[in-house]
C-alpha positions as CSV (number, residue, x, y, z in Angstrom):
1,M,115.6,53.7,120.9
2,R,112.3,52.7,122.0
3,K,109.1,53.7,120.7
4,S,105.9,53.3,122.1
5,P,103.3,51.6,120.6
6,K,100.3,53.3,119.6
7,I,97.2,52.9,121.8
8,S,93.7,52.6,120.5
9,N,90.2,51.4,121.4
10,V,90.8,51.2,125.1
11,H,87.7,49.9,126.9
12,T,86.2,48.5,130.1
13,V,85.5,44.7,129.8
14,A,84.8,44.1,133.6
15,K,84.4,46.7,136.6
16,S,84.1,45.9,140.4
17,N,84.5,48.1,143.3
18,I,88.3,48.2,143.2
19,F,89.4,47.3,139.6
20,R,88.5,47.8,136.1
21,V,89.6,45.0,133.7
22,E,90.6,47.0,130.2
23,S,91.4,45.8,127.1
24,M,93.6,47.9,124.6
25,D,94.6,47.5,121.1
26,L,98.2,48.4,120.5
27,E,100.3,48.9,117.3
28,F,103.9,48.7,117.6
29,S,106.5,50.3,115.5
30,N,107.3,47.3,113.4
31,G,103.6,47.3,112.6
32,T,102.7,44.3,114.4
33,T,99.4,44.5,116.7
34,R,98.2,43.0,119.9
35,T,95.3,43.3,122.2
36,Y,96.3,43.6,125.9
37,E,94.2,43.5,128.9
38,R,95.2,45.2,132.3
39,L,94.0,45.7,135.8
40,N,93.3,49.5,136.3
41,P,92.6,50.3,139.8
42,K,90.6,53.3,140.9
43,G,92.3,55.9,142.7
44,K,96.0,57.1,143.3
45,G,97.8,53.9,144.5
46,A,98.5,52.7,147.6
47,V,101.4,53.2,150.3
48,L,103.4,50.5,152.0
49,V,105.2,52.0,155.5
50,I,108.0,50.6,157.3
51,P,107.4,51.6,161.1
52,M,110.6,51.5,162.9
53,L,110.6,51.7,166.8
54,D,114.5,52.1,166.8
55,D,117.0,51.2,164.1
56,D,116.6,47.5,164.3
57,T,113.0,46.9,165.2
58,V,110.2,47.0,162.8
59,L,106.6,47.0,163.8
60,M,104.7,44.4,161.3
61,I,101.1,43.1,161.3
62,Y,99.3,40.1,160.7
63,E,96.6,40.8,158.5
64,Y,93.7,38.2,156.3
65,A,94.3,38.2,152.8
66,G,91.6,37.2,150.6
67,G,94.1,36.5,147.6
68,T,95.7,33.3,149.6
69,E,92.9,32.9,152.3
70,R,95.2,33.0,155.3
71,Y,96.6,35.6,157.9
72,E,99.8,37.0,156.1
73,L,102.7,39.1,157.9
74,G,103.6,42.3,156.4
75,L,103.9,45.9,156.9
76,T,101.2,48.6,157.3
77,K,99.5,49.4,153.9
78,G,96.4,51.0,152.2
79,K,95.0,53.0,149.5
80,I,95.9,56.7,149.3
81,D,92.4,58.8,149.6
82,A,91.3,61.3,147.5
83,G,93.5,64.7,148.0
84,E,96.1,62.9,149.9
85,T,99.8,62.9,149.0
86,P,101.6,59.4,149.8
87,I,103.3,61.1,152.9
88,E,99.8,62.0,154.1
89,A,98.6,58.6,153.3
90,A,101.5,56.8,155.4
91,G,101.3,58.9,158.2
92,R,97.0,58.0,158.5
93,E,97.7,54.3,157.9
94,L,100.1,54.0,160.4
95,K,97.8,55.5,163.0
96,E,94.9,53.5,161.7
97,E,96.6,49.9,161.7
98,I,99.4,50.1,164.5
99,G,98.1,53.0,166.9
100,Y,101.6,54.9,165.9
101,G,102.3,58.3,164.1
102,A,105.6,59.3,163.0
103,H,107.7,62.7,163.2
104,K,109.6,61.5,160.3
105,L,108.2,60.3,157.0
106,T,110.6,59.4,154.0
107,F,109.4,58.6,150.8
108,L,111.7,55.9,149.2
109,K,110.4,54.7,146.2
110,T,107.4,53.9,143.8
111,I,107.1,50.4,142.7
112,T,104.7,48.4,140.5
113,L,103.7,44.6,141.2
114,A,102.9,43.3,137.6
115,P,103.1,46.2,135.2
116,G,102.6,43.7,131.9
117,Y,99.0,43.7,133.3
118,Q,98.6,45.9,136.0
119,S,98.7,49.6,136.5
120,N,98.8,49.7,140.2
121,T,102.0,51.4,142.1
122,T,102.7,51.4,145.8
123,H,104.9,54.0,147.3
124,I,107.1,53.0,150.0
125,V,107.6,55.1,152.8
126,L,110.3,54.9,155.9
127,A,108.7,55.8,159.3
128,E,110.9,56.9,162.0
129,D,110.6,58.7,165.5
130,L,107.4,57.0,166.1
131,Y,104.9,58.4,168.8
132,E,101.3,56.5,170.3
133,Q,98.6,57.8,168.1
134,W,95.5,55.9,167.5
135,Q,93.0,56.8,164.6
136,E,89.9,54.9,163.7
137,G,90.4,53.0,160.5
138,D,88.6,50.7,158.0
139,E,89.8,47.4,159.4
140,P,87.2,44.7,160.1
141,E,89.3,43.4,163.1
142,P,91.9,44.6,165.0
143,L,95.2,43.7,163.5
144,E,98.0,41.8,165.4
145,I,101.1,43.7,165.6
146,V,104.7,42.0,166.1
147,K,108.0,43.0,166.4
148,H,110.9,42.0,164.4
149,K,114.4,42.8,163.9
150,L,116.1,44.0,160.9
151,S,119.3,42.4,161.9
152,D,117.4,38.9,161.5
153,L,115.9,40.1,158.2
154,E,117.6,36.9,156.2
155,Q,115.9,34.6,158.5
156,L,112.4,36.8,158.8
157,T,112.4,36.7,154.4
158,Y,112.2,32.9,154.9
159,N,109.0,33.1,157.4
160,E,106.3,31.0,155.8
161,D,103.9,33.9,156.9
162,L,105.5,36.7,155.1
163,T,105.2,36.2,151.4
164,E,104.3,39.6,150.0
165,A,107.1,40.8,147.8
166,R,106.3,44.5,148.5
167,S,107.1,44.1,152.0
168,I,109.9,41.9,151.9
169,L,111.6,44.7,149.3
170,A,110.4,47.3,151.4
171,L,112.4,45.8,154.6
172,Y,115.5,45.2,152.7
173,M,115.4,48.9,151.4
174,A,114.9,50.1,155.1
175,R,117.7,48.0,156.3
176,D,120.4,49.0,153.8
177,I,119.5,52.8,154.3
178,I,119.7,52.3,158.0
179,R,122.8,50.7,158.0
180,S,124.3,53.6,155.7
181,R,123.7,56.2,158.0
């Protein structure tokens, strides 16, 4: 049976507007001790939304990514604001980033990216029965919106502009859910 280690001496090593780098001392059940570091973001996590125009057409965006220093193809995403649920955040992000609302928002799964050193979570939401509605957001520039087909997902997965694992996973999840209906 797994027994969680005892955590002690958690302290902030560095801080930015988005992240805190924390150090934490751990003692495992066998007596071994280690110091771990983790990125601990502020807030309640993020949402990643799969906006479906129909059962085969997904709306994706090109957005500048500071980590790769280029425009990346991906899905609508953003942080969950204080007081919002993941579903509410998904609805807001759709309107801000692609100019659509959704009559049907379905929570699919909460995922982590690198749980060994990051504590952030992403809530994946499927958006269907879309309608046009624009809402002012915090994007520094208009996003390029492109249509792709889930029926071409294997080819899309190898598109050099689509590298984000969260988006790839979410597309496969959406395709499988829609196919199983």
